[in-house]
DRENNU-183977 format. One record per atom (N, C-alpha, C): x, y, z; atom name; residue number from 1; residue in one letter. Coordinates in steps of 0.2 Angstrom, whole numbers, plus 5000, padded with zeros to 4 digits. Example, Ala and Ser with C-alpha at 12.3 -4.5 7.8 and 13.67 -1.06 7.14 Angstrom:
<babas>
<baba <5066 4972 5039> 'N' 1 'a'>
<baba <5062 4978 5039> 'CA' 1 'a'>
<baba <5066 4984 5039> 'C' 1 'a'>
<baba <5064 4989 5035> 'N' 2 's'>
<baba <5068 4995 5036> 'CA' 2 's'>
<baba <5064 5000 5039> 'C' 2 's'>
</babas>
This chain:
<babas>
<baba <5004 4994 5000> 'N' 1 'm'>
<baba <5000 5000 5000> 'CA' 1 'm'>
<baba <5004 5006 5000> 'C' 1 'm'>
<baba <5003 5011 4996> 'N' 2 'v'>
<baba <5007 5017 4995> 'CA' 2 'v'>
<baba <5004 5022 4999> 'C' 2 'v'>
<baba <5008 5026 5003> 'N' 3 'r'>
<baba <5006 5031 5008> 'CA' 3 'r'>
<baba <5008 5038 5005> 'C' 3 'r'>
<baba <5005 5043 5007> 'N' 4 'a'>
<baba <5007 5050 5005> 'CA' 4 'a'>
<baba <5014 5052 5006> 'C' 4 'a'>
<baba <5017 5049 5011> 'N' 5 'n'>
<baba <5024 5051 5012> 'CA' 5 'n'>
<baba <5029 5046 5010> 'C' 5 'n'>
<baba <5027 5042 5005> 'N' 6 'd'>
<baba <5032 5037 5002> 'CA' 6 'd'>
<baba <5036 5041 4997> 'C' 6 'd'>
<baba <5043 5040 4997> 'N' 7 'i'>
<baba <5047 5043 4992> 'CA' 7 'i'>
<baba <5045 5042 4985> 'C' 7 'i'>
<baba <5043 5036 4983> 'N' 8 'g'>
<baba <5042 5034 4976> 'CA' 8 'g'>
<baba <5035 5037 4974> 'C' 8 'g'>
<baba <5030 5038 4978> 'N' 9 'g'>
<baba <5024 5040 4976> 'CA' 9 'g'>
<baba <5020 5036 4972> 'C' 9 'g'>
<baba <5017 5038 4966> 'N' 10 'p'>
<baba <5013 5034 4962> 'CA' 10 'p'>
<baba <5017 5030 4957> 'C' 10 'p'>
<baba <5024 5031 4957> 'N' 11 'l'>
<baba <5028 5027 4953> 'CA' 11 'l'>
<baba <5029 5020 4956> 'C' 11 'l'>
<baba <5027 5019 4962> 'N' 12 'i'>
<baba <5028 5012 4965> 'CA' 12 'i'>
<baba <5023 5007 4963> 'C' 12 'i'>
<baba <5016 5009 4963> 'N' 13 'p'>
<baba <5012 5004 4960> 'CA' 13 'p'>
<baba <5013 5004 4952> 'C' 13 'p'>
<baba <5014 5009 4949> 'N' 14 't'>
<baba <5016 5009 4942> 'CA' 14 't'>
<baba <5021 5004 4940> 'C' 14 't'>
<baba <5027 5004 4944> 'N' 15 'g'>
<baba <5032 5000 4943> 'CA' 15 'g'>
<baba <5030 4992 4944> 'C' 15 'g'>
<baba <5026 4991 4950> 'N' 16 'w'>
<baba <5024 4984 4951> 'CA' 16 'w'>
<baba <5020 4981 4946> 'C' 16 'w'>
<baba <5015 4986 4943> 'N' 17 'v'>
<baba <5011 4983 4938> 'CA' 17 'v'>
<baba <5015 4982 4932> 'C' 17 'v'>
<baba <5019 4986 4930> 'N' 18 'a'>
<baba <5023 4985 4924> 'CA' 18 'a'>
<baba <5028 4979 4924> 'C' 18 'a'>
<baba <5031 4978 4930> 'N' 19 'l'>
<baba <5035 4972 4931> 'CA' 19 'l'>
<baba <5030 4966 4930> 'C' 19 'l'>
<baba <5024 4966 4933> 'N' 20 's'>
<baba <5020 4960 4933> 'CA' 20 's'>
<baba <5017 4959 4926> 'C' 20 's'>
<baba <5015 4964 4923> 'N' 21 'l'>
<baba <5013 4963 4916> 'CA' 21 'l'>
<baba <5019 4961 4911> 'C' 21 'l'>
<baba <5025 4964 4912> 'N' 22 'g'>
<baba <5030 4962 4908> 'CA' 22 'g'>
<baba <5032 4954 4909> 'C' 22 'g'>
<baba <5031 4952 4915> 'N' 23 't'>
<baba <5032 4945 4916> 'CA' 23 't'>
<baba <5026 4940 4914> 'C' 23 't'>
<baba <5020 4942 4915> 'N' 24 'a'>
<baba <5014 4938 4914> 'CA' 24 'a'>
<baba <5014 4937 4906> 'C' 24 'a'>
<baba <5015 4942 4902> 'N' 25 'v'>
<baba <5013 4941 4895> 'CA' 25 'v'>
<baba <5018 4936 4892> 'C' 25 'v'>
<baba <5025 4936 4893> 'N' 26 'p'>
<baba <5029 4931 4890> 'CA' 26 'p'>
<baba <5028 4924 4894> 'C' 26 'p'>
<baba <5026 4924 4900> 'N' 27 'l'>
<baba <5025 4918 4904> 'CA' 27 'l'>
<baba <5019 4914 4901> 'C' 27 'l'>
<baba <5014 4918 4900> 'N' 28 'i'>
<baba <5008 4915 4897> 'CA' 28 'i'>
<baba <5009 4912 4889> 'C' 28 'i'>
<baba <5013 4917 4886> 'N' 29 'f'>
<baba <5015 4915 4879> 'CA' 29 'f'>
<baba <5019 4909 4879> 'C' 29 'f'>
<baba <5024 4908 4883> 'N' 30 'g'>
<baba <5028 4903 4884> 'CA' 30 'g'>
<baba <5025 4896 4886> 'C' 30 'g'>
<baba <5020 4897 4890> 'N' 31 'l'>
<baba <5016 4891 4892> 'CA' 31 'l'>
<baba <5012 4889 4886> 'C' 31 'l'>
<baba <5009 4893 4882> 'N' 32 'w'>
<baba <5005 4892 4876> 'CA' 32 'w'>
<baba <5009 4888 4871> 'C' 32 'w'>
<baba <5015 4891 4870> 'N' 33 'a'>
<baba <5020 4888 4865> 'CA' 33 'a'>
<baba <5022 4881 4867> 'C' 33 'a'>
<baba <5023 4880 4874> 'N' 34 't'>
<baba <5025 4874 4876> 'CA' 34 't'>
<baba <5020 4869 4875> 'C' 34 't'>
<baba <5014 4871 4877> 'N' 35 'w'>
<baba <5008 4866 4876> 'CA' 35 'w'>
<baba <5007 4864 4868> 'C' 35 'w'>
<baba <5008 4869 4864> 'N' 36 'q'>
<baba <5007 4868 4857> 'CA' 36 'q'>
<baba <5013 4863 4854> 'C' 36 'q'>
<baba <5019 4865 4856> 'N' 37 'l'>
<baba <5024 4861 4853> 'CA' 37 'l'>
<baba <5025 4854 4856> 'C' 37 'l'>
<baba <5023 4853 4863> 'N' 38 'r'>
<baba <5024 4847 4866> 'CA' 38 'r'>
<baba <5018 4843 4865> 'C' 38 'r'>
<baba <5012 4846 4864> 'N' 39 'g'>
<baba <5006 4842 4863> 'CA' 39 'g'>
<baba <5005 4840 4856> 'C' 39 'g'>
<baba <5009 4842 4851> 'N' 40 'g'>
<baba <5008 4839 4844> 'CA' 40 'g'>
<baba <5003 4843 4840> 'C' 40 'g'>
<baba <5000 4849 4842> 'N' 41 'q'>
<baba <4995 4852 4838> 'CA' 41 'q'>
<baba <4998 4855 4832> 'C' 41 'q'>
<baba <5005 4857 4832> 'N' 42 'c'>
<baba <5008 4859 4826> 'CA' 42 'c'>
<baba <5013 4853 4824> 'C' 42 'c'>
<baba <5012 4850 4818> 'N' 43 't'>
<baba <5017 4845 4816> 'CA' 43 't'>
<baba <5022 4847 4811> 'C' 43 't'>
<baba <5020 4852 4807> 'N' 44 't'>
<baba <5024 4855 4802> 'CA' 44 't'>
<baba <5023 4862 4801> 'C' 44 't'>
<baba <5028 4866 4799> 'N' 45 'd'>
<baba <5028 4873 4797> 'CA' 45 'd'>
<baba <5026 4877 4804> 'C' 45 'd'>
<baba <5029 4876 4809> 'N' 46 'v'>
<baba <5028 4880 4815> 'CA' 46 'v'>
<baba <5032 4887 4815> 'C' 46 'v'>
<baba <5028 4892 4816> 'N' 47 'f'>
<baba <5030 4899 4816> 'CA' 47 'f'>
<baba <5031 4901 4823> 'C' 47 'f'>
<baba <5037 4901 4826> 'N' 48 'y'>
<baba <5038 4903 4833> 'CA' 48 'y'>
<baba <5043 4908 4834> 'C' 48 'y'>
<baba <5041 4914 4836> 'N' 49 'r'>
<baba <5045 4920 4836> 'CA' 49 'r'>
<baba <5044 4924 4842> 'C' 49 'r'>
<baba <5049 4928 4844> 'N' 50 'f'>
<baba <5048 4933 4849> 'CA' 50 'f'>
<baba <5045 4940 4846> 'C' 50 'f'>
<baba <5048 4942 4841> 'N' 51 'a'>
<baba <5046 4948 4838> 'CA' 51 'a'>
<baba <5044 4946 4831> 'C' 51 'a'>
<baba <5037 4946 4829> 'N' 52 'p'>
<baba <5032 4947 4834> 'CA' 52 'p'>
<baba <5031 4940 4838> 'C' 52 'p'>
<baba <5028 4941 4844> 'N' 53 'm'>
<baba <5027 4936 4849> 'CA' 53 'm'>
<baba <5021 4931 4846> 'C' 53 'm'>
<baba <5024 4926 4842> 'N' 54 'l'>
<baba <5019 4922 4839> 'CA' 54 'l'>
<baba <5021 4914 4839> 'C' 54 'l'>
<baba <5016 4910 4840> 'N' 55 'i'>
<baba <5017 4903 4838> 'CA' 55 'i'>
<baba <5011 4901 4835> 'C' 55 'i'>
<baba <5011 4899 4828> 'N' 56 'v'>
<baba <5006 4897 4824> 'CA' 56 'v'>
<baba <5008 4891 4820> 'C' 56 'v'>
<baba <5003 4888 4818> 'N' 57 'c'>
<baba <5004 4882 4813> 'CA' 57 'c'>
<baba <5004 4885 4806> 'C' 57 'c'>
<baba <5009 4885 4802> 'N' 58 'g'>
<baba <5009 4888 4795> 'CA' 58 'g'>
<baba <5011 4895 4795> 'C' 58 'g'>
<baba <5009 4899 4790> 'N' 59 'v'>
<baba <5010 4906 4789> 'CA' 59 'v'>
<baba <5005 4910 4793> 'C' 59 'v'>
<baba <5008 4915 4797> 'N' 60 'p'>
<baba <5003 4918 4801> 'CA' 60 'p'>
<baba <4999 4923 4797> 'C' 60 'p'>
<baba <4993 4924 4799> 'N' 61 's'>
<baba <4988 4929 4796> 'CA' 61 's'>
<baba <4990 4936 4798> 'C' 61 's'>
<baba <4988 4941 4795> 'N' 62 'e'>
<baba <4989 4948 4796> 'CA' 62 'e'>
<baba <4987 4950 4803> 'C' 62 'e'>
<baba <4981 4947 4805> 'N' 63 'a'>
<baba <4978 4948 4812> 'CA' 63 'a'>
<baba <4983 4945 4817> 'C' 63 'a'>
<baba <4985 4939 4816> 'N' 64 'e'>
<baba <4990 4936 4821> 'CA' 64 'e'>
<baba <4996 4940 4822> 'C' 64 'e'>
<baba <4999 4942 4816> 'N' 65 't'>
<baba <5005 4946 4816> 'CA' 65 't'>
<baba <5004 4952 4820> 'C' 65 't'>
<baba <4998 4956 4819> 'N' 66 'i'>
<baba <4997 4962 4823> 'CA' 66 'i'>
<baba <4996 4960 4830> 'C' 66 'i'>
<baba <4993 4955 4832> 'N' 67 'a'>
<baba <4992 4953 4839> 'CA' 67 'a'>
<baba <4999 4951 4842> 'C' 67 'a'>
<baba <5003 4948 4838> 'N' 68 'g'>
<baba <5010 4946 4840> 'CA' 68 'g'>
<baba <5014 4952 4842> 'C' 68 'g'>
<baba <5014 4957 4837> 'N' 69 'w'>
<baba <5018 4964 4839> 'CA' 69 'w'>
<baba <5015 4967 4845> 'C' 69 'w'>
<baba <5008 4967 4846> 'N' 70 'i'>
<baba <5006 4970 4852> 'CA' 70 'i'>
<baba <5008 4967 4858> 'C' 70 'i'>
<baba <5009 4960 4858> 'N' 71 'l'>
<baba <5011 4957 4864> 'CA' 71 'l'>
<baba <5019 4958 4865> 'C' 71 'l'>
<baba <5022 4959 4860> 'N' 72 't'>
<baba <5030 4960 4860> 'CA' 72 't'>
<baba <5031 4967 4863> 'C' 72 't'>
<baba <5027 4972 4860> 'N' 73 'v'>
<baba <5027 4979 4863> 'CA' 73 'v'>
<baba <5025 4979 4870> 'C' 73 'v'>
<baba <5020 4976 4872> 'N' 74 'v'>
<baba <5018 4976 4879> 'CA' 74 'v'>
<baba <5023 4973 4884> 'C' 74 'v'>
<baba <5026 4967 4881> 'N' 75 's'>
<baba <5031 4964 4885> 'CA' 75 's'>
<baba <5037 4968 4886> 'C' 75 's'>
<baba <5040 4971 4881> 'N' 76 'v'>
<baba <5046 4974 4881> 'CA' 76 'v'>
<baba <5045 4981 4885> 'C' 76 'v'>
<baba <5040 4985 4883> 'N' 77 's'>
<baba <5039 4991 4886> 'CA' 77 's'>
<baba <5037 4991 4893> 'C' 77 's'>
<baba <5034 4986 4895> 'N' 78 's'>
<baba <5033 4985 4903> 'CA' 78 's'>
<baba <5039 4985 4907> 'C' 78 's'>
<baba <5044 4981 4904> 'N' 79 'h'>
<baba <5050 4980 4908> 'CA' 79 'h'>
<baba <5054 4987 4907> 'C' 79 'h'>
<baba <5054 4990 4902> 'N' 80 'v'>
<baba <5057 4997 4901> 'CA' 80 'v'>
<baba <5054 5002 4906> 'C' 80 'v'>
<baba <5047 5002 4906> 'N' 81 'l'>
<baba <5044 5006 4911> 'CA' 81 'l'>
<baba <5046 5005 4918> 'C' 81 'l'>
<baba <5046 4999 4920> 'N' 82 'a'>
<baba <5048 4997 4927> 'CA' 82 'a'>
<baba <5055 4999 4928> 'C' 82 'a'>
<baba <5059 4998 4924> 'N' 83 't'>
<baba <5066 5000 4924> 'CA' 83 't'>
<baba <5067 5008 4925> 'C' 83 't'>
<baba <5063 5012 4921> 'N' 84 'l'>
<baba <5063 5019 4921> 'CA' 84 'l'>
<baba <5060 5021 4928> 'C' 84 'l'>
<baba <5055 5018 4930> 'N' 85 'a'>
<baba <5052 5020 4936> 'CA' 85 'a'>
<baba <5057 5019 4942> 'C' 85 'a'>
<baba <5061 5013 4942> 'N' 86 's'>
<baba <5066 5012 4947> 'CA' 86 's'>
<baba <5072 5017 4947> 'C' 86 's'>
<baba <5074 5019 4941> 'N' 87 'l'>
<baba <5079 5023 4940> 'CA' 87 'l'>
<baba <5077 5030 4943> 'C' 87 'l'>
<baba <5071 5032 4941> 'N' 88 'w'>
<baba <5068 5039 4944> 'CA' 88 'w'>
<baba <5068 5039 4951> 'C' 88 'w'>
<baba <5066 5033 4954> 'N' 89 'm'>
<baba <5066 5032 4961> 'CA' 89 'm'>
<baba <5072 5033 4965> 'C' 89 'm'>
<baba <5077 5030 4961> 'N' 90 'i'>
<baba <5084 5030 4964> 'CA' 90 'i'>
<baba <5086 5038 4964> 'C' 90 'i'>
<baba <5085 5041 4959> 'N' 91 'v'>
<baba <5086 5049 4959> 'CA' 91 'v'>
<baba <5083 5052 4965> 'C' 91 'v'>
<baba <5077 5051 4966> 'N' 92 'r'>
<baba <5073 5054 4971> 'CA' 92 'r'>
<baba <5075 5052 4978> 'C' 92 'r'>
<baba <5077 5046 4979> 'N' 93 'l'>
<baba <5080 5043 4985> 'CA' 93 'l'>
<baba <5087 5047 4987> 'C' 93 'l'>
<baba <5091 5048 4981> 'N' 94 'v'>
<baba <5097 5051 4983> 'CA' 94 'v'>
<baba <5096 5058 4984> 'C' 94 'v'>
<baba <5092 5062 4981> 'N' 95 'r'>
<baba <5091 5069 4982> 'CA' 95 'r'>
<baba <5086 5070 4989> 'C' 95 'r'>
<baba <5083 5066 4991> 'N' 96 'a'>
<baba <5078 5067 4997> 'CA' 96 'a'>
<baba <5082 5067 5003> 'C' 96 'a'>
<baba <5080 5072 5008> 'N' 97 'p'>
<baba <5084 5072 5014> 'CA' 97 'p'>
<baba <5082 5066 5018> 'C' 97 'p'>
<baba <5086 5065 5023> 'N' 98 'r'>
<baba <5086 5058 5027> 'CA' 98 'r'>
<baba <5079 5057 5030> 'C' 98 'r'>
<baba <5076 5061 5033> 'N' 99 'g'>
<baba <5070 5059 5036> 'CA' 99 'g'>
<baba <5064 5062 5032> 'C' 99 'g'>
<baba <5064 5062 5026> 'N' 100 's'>
<baba <5059 5066 5022> 'CA' 100 's'>
<baba <5053 5061 5020> 'C' 100 's'>
<baba <5054 5054 5021> 'N' 101 'g'>
<baba <5048 5050 5019> 'CA' 101 'g'>
<baba <5050 5043 5020> 'C' 101 'g'>
<baba <5045 5038 5019> 'N' 102 'r'>
<baba <5047 5031 5019> 'CA' 102 'r'>
<baba <5050 5029 5013> 'C' 102 'r'>
<baba <5056 5026 5014> 'N' 103 'r'>
<baba <5060 5024 5008> 'CA' 103 'r'>
<baba <5059 5016 5006> 'C' 103 'r'>
<baba <5057 5012 5011> 'N' 104 't'>
<baba <5056 5005 5010> 'CA' 104 't'>
<baba <5052 5003 5004> 'C' 104 't'>
<baba <5046 5006 5002> 'N' 105 'p'>
<baba <5043 5003 4997> 'CA' 105 'p'>
<baba <5046 5005 4990> 'C' 105 'p'>
<baba <5050 5010 4990> 'N' 106 'a'>
<baba <5054 5012 4984> 'CA' 106 'a'>
<baba <5060 5008 4983> 'C' 106 'a'>
<baba <5063 5006 4989> 'N' 107 'v'>
<baba <5069 5002 4988> 'CA' 107 'v'>
<baba <5067 4995 4987> 'C' 107 'v'>
<baba <5061 4993 4989> 'N' 108 'a'>
<baba <5059 4986 4987> 'CA' 108 'a'>
<baba <5058 4985 4980> 'C' 108 'a'>
<baba <5054 4990 4977> 'N' 109 'l'>
<baba <5053 4990 4970> 'CA' 109 'l'>
<baba <5060 4990 4966> 'C' 109 'l'>
<baba <5065 4994 4968> 'N' 110 'i'>
<baba <5071 4995 4965> 'CA' 110 'i'>
<baba <5075 4988 4965> 'C' 110 'i'>
<baba <5075 4985 4971> 'N' 111 'v'>
<baba <5079 4979 4972> 'CA' 111 'v'>
<baba <5075 4973 4968> 'C' 111 'v'>
<baba <5069 4973 4968> 'N' 112 't'>
<baba <5065 4968 4964> 'CA' 112 't'>
<baba <5066 4969 4956> 'C' 112 't'>
<baba <5066 4975 4954> 'N' 113 't'>
<baba <5067 4976 4947> 'CA' 113 't'>
<baba <5075 4974 4945> 'C' 113 't'>
<baba <5079 4976 4949> 'N' 114 'l'>
<baba <5086 4974 4948> 'CA' 114 'l'>
<baba <5087 4966 4948> 'C' 114 'l'>
<baba <5083 4963 4952> 'N' 115 'a'>
<baba <5083 4955 4953> 'CA' 115 'a'>
<baba <5080 4952 4947> 'C' 115 'a'>
<baba <5075 4955 4944> 'N' 116 'v'>
<baba <5072 4953 4938> 'CA' 116 'v'>
<baba <5077 4954 4932> 'C' 116 'v'>
<baba <5080 4959 4931> 'N' 117 'i'>
<baba <5084 4961 4926> 'CA' 117 'i'>
<baba <5090 4955 4926> 'C' 117 'i'>
<baba <5093 4954 4933> 'N' 118 'm'>
<baba <5098 4949 4933> 'CA' 118 'm'>
<baba <5096 4942 4932> 'C' 118 'm'>
<baba <5090 4941 4934> 'N' 119 'a'>
<baba <5087 4934 4932> 'CA' 119 'a'>
<baba <5086 4933 4925> 'C' 119 'a'>
<baba <5084 4938 4921> 'N' 120 'v'>
<baba <5083 4937 4914> 'CA' 120 'v'>
<baba <5090 4937 4911> 'C' 120 'v'>
<baba <5095 4941 4913> 'N' 121 'a'>
<baba <5101 4941 4910> 'CA' 121 'a'>
<baba <5105 4934 4911> 'C' 121 'a'>
<baba <5104 4931 4917> 'N' 122 't'>
<baba <5107 4925 4918> 'CA' 122 't'>
<baba <5104 4920 4914> 'C' 122 't'>
<baba <5097 4920 4912> 'N' 123 'v'>
<baba <5094 4915 4908> 'CA' 123 'v'>
<baba <5097 4916 4901> 'C' 123 'v'>
<baba <5097 4922 4899> 'N' 124 'l'>
<baba <5100 4924 4892> 'CA' 124 'l'>
<baba <5107 4922 4891> 'C' 124 'l'>
<baba <5111 4923 4896> 'N' 125 's'>
<baba <5118 4921 4896> 'CA' 125 's'>
<baba <5119 4914 4895> 'C' 125 's'>
<baba <5115 4910 4898> 'N' 126 'a'>
<baba <5115 4903 4898> 'CA' 126 'a'>
<baba <5114 4900 4891> 'C' 126 'a'>
<baba <5111 4904 4887> 'N' 127 'q'>
<baba <5109 4901 4880> 'CA' 127 'q'>
<baba <5105 4895 4880> 'C' 127 'q'>
<baba <5099 4895 4883> 'N' 128 'p'>
<baba <5095 4889 4884> 'CA' 128 'p'>
<baba <5093 4886 4877> 'C' 128 'p'>
<baba <5093 4890 4872> 'N' 129 'd'>
<baba <5090 4887 4865> 'CA' 129 'd'>
<baba <5094 4881 4863> 'C' 129 'd'>
<baba <5101 4881 4865> 'N' 130 'q'>
<baba <5105 4876 4863> 'CA' 130 'q'>
<baba <5103 4869 4866> 'C' 130 'q'>
<baba <5100 4869 4872> 'N' 131 'i'>
<baba <5098 4863 4876> 'CA' 131 'i'>
<baba <5090 4862 4875> 'C' 131 'i'>
<baba <5086 4867 4876> 'N' 132 'w'>
<baba <5079 4867 4877> 'CA' 132 'w'>
<baba <5076 4868 4870> 'C' 132 'w'>
<baba <5079 4870 4865> 'N' 133 'g'>
<baba <5076 4871 4859> 'CA' 133 'g'>
<baba <5074 4879 4857> 'C' 133 'g'>
<baba <5072 4880 4851> 'N' 134 't'>
<baba <5071 4887 4849> 'CA' 134 't'>
<baba <5067 4891 4853> 'C' 134 't'>
<baba <5069 4897 4855> 'N' 135 'n'>
<baba <5065 4902 4858> 'CA' 135 'n'>
<baba <5063 4899 4865> 'C' 135 'n'>
<baba <5066 4895 4868> 'N' 136 's'>
<baba <5065 4892 4875> 'CA' 136 's'>
<baba <5067 4898 4880> 'C' 136 's'>
<baba <5071 4903 4878> 'N' 137 'w'>
<baba <5073 4908 4882> 'CA' 137 'w'>
<baba <5067 4912 4884> 'C' 137 'w'>
<baba <5062 4913 4880> 'N' 138 'i'>
<baba <5056 4917 4882> 'CA' 138 'i'>
<baba <5052 4914 4888> 'C' 138 'i'>
<baba <5051 4908 4888> 'N' 139 'f'>
<baba <5048 4904 4893> 'CA' 139 'f'>
<baba <5052 4904 4900> 'C' 139 'f'>
<baba <5059 4903 4899> 'N' 140 'l'>
<baba <5063 4902 4905> 'CA' 140 'l'>
<baba <5065 4909 4908> 'C' 140 'l'>
<baba <5065 4914 4904> 'N' 141 's'>
<baba <5067 4920 4907> 'CA' 141 's'>
<baba <5060 4923 4910> 'C' 141 's'>
<baba <5054 4922 4907> 'N' 142 'a'>
<baba <5048 4924 4911> 'CA' 142 'a'>
<baba <5047 4920 4917> 'C' 142 'a'>
<baba <5049 4913 4917> 'N' 143 'l'>
<baba <5049 4909 4923> 'CA' 143 'l'>
<baba <5053 4912 4929> 'C' 143 'l'>
<baba <5059 4914 4927> 'N' 144 'a'>
<baba <5064 4917 4932> 'CA' 144 'a'>
<baba <5061 4923 4934> 'C' 144 'a'>
<baba <5058 4927 4930> 'N' 145 's'>
<baba <5055 4934 4932> 'CA' 145 's'>
<baba <5050 4932 4937> 'C' 145 's'>
<baba <5045 4927 4935> 'N' 146 'a'>
<baba <5040 4926 4940> 'CA' 146 'a'>
<baba <5042 4923 4947> 'C' 146 'a'>
<baba <5048 4919 4947> 'N' 147 'g'>
<baba <5050 4917 4953> 'CA' 147 'g'>
<baba <5053 4923 4957> 'C' 147 'g'>
<baba <5056 4928 4954> 'N' 148 'v'>
<baba <5058 4934 4958> 'CA' 148 'v'>
<baba <5052 4938 4961> 'C' 148 'v'>
<baba <5047 4938 4956> 'N' 149 'l'>
<baba <5041 4942 4959> 'CA' 149 'l'>
<baba <5037 4938 4964> 'C' 149 'l'>
<baba <5037 4932 4964> 'N' 150 'l'>
<baba <5034 4928 4969> 'CA' 150 'l'>
<baba <5038 4929 4976> 'C' 150 'l'>
<baba <5044 4928 4975> 'N' 151 'a'>
<baba <5048 4929 4981> 'CA' 151 'a'>
<baba <5047 4936 4984> 'C' 151 'a'>
<baba <5047 4941 4980> 'N' 152 'a'>
<baba <5046 4948 4982> 'CA' 152 'a'>
<baba <5039 4949 4985> 'C' 152 'a'>
<baba <5034 4945 4982> 'N' 153 'a'>
<baba <5027 4946 4985> 'CA' 153 'a'>
<baba <5027 4943 4992> 'C' 153 'a'>
<baba <5031 4938 4994> 'N' 154 'v'>
<baba <5032 4936 5001> 'CA' 154 'v'>
<baba <5036 4940 5005> 'C' 154 'v'>
<baba <5042 4942 5003> 'N' 155 'i'>
<baba <5047 4946 5007> 'CA' 155 'i'>
<baba <5045 4953 5008> 'C' 155 'i'>
<baba <5043 4957 5003> 'N' 156 'v'>
<baba <5041 4964 5004> 'CA' 156 'v'>
<baba <5036 4965 5010> 'C' 156 'v'>
<baba <5030 4962 5010> 'N' 157 'p'>
<baba <5025 4963 5015> 'CA' 157 'p'>
<baba <5028 4962 5022> 'C' 157 'p'>
<baba <5032 4957 5023> 'N' 158 'i'>
<baba <5035 4955 5029> 'CA' 158 'i'>
<baba <5040 4961 5031> 'C' 158 'i'>
<baba <5044 4963 5027> 'N' 159 'i'>
<baba <5048 4969 5028> 'CA' 159 'i'>
<baba <5044 4975 5030> 'C' 159 'i'>
<baba <5039 4977 5026> 'N' 160 'l'>
<baba <5035 4983 5028> 'CA' 160 'l'>
<baba <5031 4982 5034> 'C' 160 'l'>
<baba <5028 4976 5036> 'N' 161 's'>
<baba <5025 4975 5042> 'CA' 161 's'>
<baba <5030 4976 5048> 'C' 161 's'>
<baba <5036 4973 5047> 'N' 162 't'>
<baba <5041 4973 5053> 'CA' 162 't'>
<baba <5043 4981 5054> 'C' 162 't'>
<baba <5044 4984 5049> 'N' 163 'q'>
<baba <5045 4992 5050> 'CA' 163 'q'>
<baba <5040 4995 5053> 'C' 163 'q'>
<baba <5033 4994 5052> 'N' 164 'r'>
<baba <5028 4997 5055> 'CA' 164 'r'>
<baba <5028 4996 5063> 'C' 164 'r'>
<baba <5029 4989 5064> 'N' 165 'r'>
<baba <5030 4987 5071> 'CA' 165 'r'>
<baba <5035 4991 5075> 'C' 165 'r'>
<baba <5041 4992 5072> 'N' 166 'i'>
<baba <5047 4995 5075> 'CA' 166 'i'>
<baba <5045 5002 5076> 'C' 166 'i'>
<baba <5042 5006 5072> 'N' 167 'r'>
<baba <5040 5013 5072> 'CA' 167 'r'>
<baba <5035 5014 5077> 'C' 167 'r'>
</babas>
């Protein structure tokens, strides 16, 4: 919950929503792709790409291509928005006087954003396509991001409630 004296202000929920959306879209897409590829729905001519974010049997239609580009833009721009919000909160934290407001919600989002970036970078540096198949990095990086967000969903409320009890 964001309070009026939080350093990050409305950027805190914006950052959390952007991180969640940027993780959910490729995770759902990756699950759908895994289901289609492993279930045998597509046997030949599989079109599986990140840009546009598509998995179809045969040549994609114009509507499928447009939908794929929308998913790609939403996925990438959500992560960019969360990163920009975190960077802006870092600037605000550095400039704010010591006792000017609550810093923990902003710091929690900054740390979670950095952890998501590091998780995705780790998956990409491992080059999972060589082991798991074409474009498996989409699902695996989204799964790593979801793991970080789930951990943050458990840890951040504990930290915030502990701080409230101390004050």
